[in-house]
N, C-alpha and C positions, 0 to 999 in steps of 0.2 A: 255551426253553419247558420248563416243568416238568410232568411227568405222574406224579401220585401216586395210590396206592390206599390206602384206609383200611379196615381189617378189624377186626372185633370182634363179640362176641355182641350180641344185642338188649339195650339198656340200658347199653351200654358208653360211649355218648356220641359215636358216629361222626358223626351228623348235626350235632351242636353244634360239634364240633371242625372238621369240614369247612367249615361255614358261616363260622366265624371266620377260618380260613385264607384262604378265597376272598375275604372282605371285605377282609382286610389286604393281599392280594397280587394282586388282580384275576384270580384263577383262576376257572374255571367249576365250580360244584358239580354233578356229575352223580350224582344220588341215584336209585338204582333204586327205592327206596321211594316217592319223590315221583312218579316216572313211573307206578308202579302205582296210587298214590293218585289221580292225574289220571284214569286209566282207570276207576277205581271211581266217582269222582264224575260221570263222563260216561257211565256204564253201558255200556261197550263190550263186545264179545264176549270180548275178553281178560279183562275184569274178571269176567265170569261164570265163566270157567274157573278163574281164580285164586282167587275166593271159595270155590268148591267145594273146592279143594285145601287152602286155609288153614283152612277150618272143620273139616277132618279133622286139623288140627294138623301138617300136613306142609309142607316147604319147596317152593317153586315149582320144577318140574323145570328142569334145565339148558337144554334146548332153547328153552323159552319165554323164559327170562331172556336167553339169548344173542341171540335175535332182537331183543328190545327194546333191548339194549345196542348191538348192531351198528347199528340204525337211528339211535339217539341219537348215537353217535360219528361217524357219517357226516355229521352236520350241520356239523361243523367250525366251531363258533361261538365258539371261544376264541382269544385272541391271546397270552396269557401262560402258558397251561397249564390243567390241570383236576385236580380231586380226584374220584376215582371211589369212590363210597360204596355198598356193598352188592353189589359184583361185583369180582373173581370169588369164587365160593364153592367151586369145585372145581378140581382140577388141570387138567381139560380146558378149563375156562373160562379159566384162567390161560394155557394154551398158545395158545388163540385170541388172547388179547391180545398175547402175545409175537410171534406171527406177523404182527400187523397194526400194532402201535404200539411206539414206543421208550419203555418205561416207565423211570422214574427210581428210585422207592423205593416200598416197601410198608410202611405203618405198622400195626403190630398193637397194638390197645388191649387190654392184658392185664388181666383183671378176674376175681376169683373168682366161681364160680357162685352162692355164697350171696349175694353182693352184687347180682348180676344179679337174683336172686329178689326181694330187698328192693326194688330200684328198680322192676322191672316190676310187681310186685304192688301197690306203693303208687301207681304211676301208674294202674293199672287201677282201684284203689279210688277214685281221684279222678276217674275217668271220662275220663282223657286218652288211654287206649289207646296203643299204640306199634307199632313194626314198620311194615307196609304201610298200615294203616288202623286205625280203632278195632276191635280184634280181638275176635271172638266167642270166640277161643281163649286169651285171657289168663287162664288158670287154671293152678294148679300142675302138674297132670298134663300138659297140653299143652306148658307151658313146659319141663318135663323132657325131653319128646320132642324139642323144637326144639333144646335145648342139647346133647343127646346127638348129634343129627344134625349140629349145627354143629361140635362137637369132632371127630367122626369124619371129616367132610369137610375140615375146616380144617387138621388136623395135616399131611397130605401137602402141602397148599398152602403152609403156612408153611415146611416143609422145602425146597420148591422155591425160594421166594424167598430163603431163607437160603443155599442152594447157589449162587445167582446173585449173592450179595453185595448183595442189595437190601432185606433185611428190617431194619426198625428196630422193636424192641419197646419199648413205653411202658407204664409202670404207670398204669392208668386209674382206680385206686381212690384218687383224690385230688380236690382241688377243680379245677373247670374251668380256672381260670387256670394252675394248676401243671401240669396235663396239657398245656395248650396250649404253655406255655414248653418243656416237655420235647420236644414234637413239633418246635417250631421249632429247638431245639438239635440234635435228631437229623437234621433235614433241612438243617442249616447255612443257615437262612434269616436274613438280616439284618433290620434294622428294616423295618416295613411299608412297602410301596411303592405309591403311587397313580399309575397311568399316565394316568388320565383327566384 
């Protein structure tokens, strides 16, 4: 059973790559963004808290995200593995995972900030929004805050995965198919496997 984490800033292509991996290898895609989006569309109490935080341009606090992830992982609904997308974001979240799950690899989708800006702003202009939902905060000032917060919190996280020999860095500033092939190579995955 394979347990992977996919890490990268907004606009790096985490969701796209995770979905392709899961379709090809029967992994379960556990997207924190999707879980929050479900809460938003169902107007839960969690959604109200998260909306207020995101409209201020901030990331959702660790304790809220950890609670959501813990509940999701406890469902144990995968046979061949999972790809965790959007978690962990901090060292403490990573340590929670290490205590509870045998993780295999962390894939870091490395992409320059200026490319993130181009991707996110063009998506916002097309009205497709990104991140947890159609964001009220997809504007340059809020994106700058999110990127700075992402880099500040992610640097120690990447160091932790590197120290454990788990980190695979992939250049994400390429076509989707090229990035996907690089991920498969880094994870030593053979041809797509259909178990069903």
